[in-house]
VEXDREN-2710 file (C-alpha; in Angstrom, 1 decimal):
% VEXDREN-2710
k/r/px/py/pz
1/MET/7.2/-102.4/269.3
2/ALA/5.6/-103.9/266.2
3/VAL/3.9/-107.3/266.8
4/PRO/2.3/-109.8/264.3
5/LYS/-1.6/-110.1/264.6
6/LYS/-1.5/-113.6/264.2
7/LYS/0.8/-116.7/264.5
8/THR/2.5/-117.9/261.6
9/SER/2.2/-121.3/260.8
10/LYS/5.0/-123.8/260.8
11/SER/4.6/-124.4/257.3
12/LYS/4.9/-120.8/256.0
13/ARG/8.1/-120.3/258.6
14/ASN/9.8/-123.5/257.0
15/MET/9.2/-122.4/253.1
16/ARG/10.6/-119.0/254.2
17/ARG/13.5/-120.5/255.8
18/ALA/14.1/-122.9/253.1
19/SER/13.9/-120.3/250.6
20/TRP/16.6/-118.3/252.4
21/LYS/18.6/-121.3/252.2
22/ARG/18.5/-121.9/248.7
23/LYS/19.4/-118.5/248.0
24/ALA/22.2/-118.6/250.2
25/GLU/23.5/-121.9/248.8
26/ALA/23.2/-120.6/245.3
27/HIS/25.4/-117.4/246.1
28/ALA/27.9/-119.6/247.9
29/GLN/28.3/-121.8/244.6
30/ARG/28.7/-118.6/242.4
31/ALA/31.4/-117.4/245.0
32/LEU/33.4/-120.5/244.6
33/SER/33.1/-120.9/241.0
34/LEU/34.4/-117.3/240.7
35/GLY/37.3/-118.0/243.0
36/LYS/38.1/-120.9/241.2
37/SER/38.2/-119.2/237.6
38/ILE/40.5/-116.6/239.1
39/LEU/43.0/-119.0/240.4
40/THR/43.0/-120.8/236.9
41/GLY/43.0/-117.5/235.2
42/ARG/39.8/-118.2/233.1
43/ALA/38.1/-115.4/234.7
44/THR/36.2/-113.2/232.2
45/GLY/33.6/-111.4/234.0
46/PHE/35.7/-110.2/236.8
47/VAL/38.5/-107.4/236.4
48/TYR/41.4/-107.3/238.9
49/PRO/44.9/-105.7/238.6
50/PRO/47.4/-108.2/237.0
51/ALA/50.3/-109.4/239.3
52/GLU/52.8/-107.0/237.2
53/ALA/50.9/-103.9/238.8
54/ASP/51.6/-105.2/242.2
55/ALA/55.4/-105.8/241.7
56/GLU/55.6/-102.3/240.5
57/ASP/53.7/-100.9/243.4
58/GLU/56.3/-102.7/246.0
59/GLU/59.5/-101.3/244.3
END
């Protein structure tokens, strides 16, 4: 099993975690924004089947 050669300092660990959390927050914000735009019908960069196609499939 691989073992680190030296102990990682708390500041480096905290920087790595903060970076990860910033990225996660940005992705969550983008997903929420995309979801809102789809619900309002303003989405231009997202392709999904219109409601008419779903109704035809059910019949």
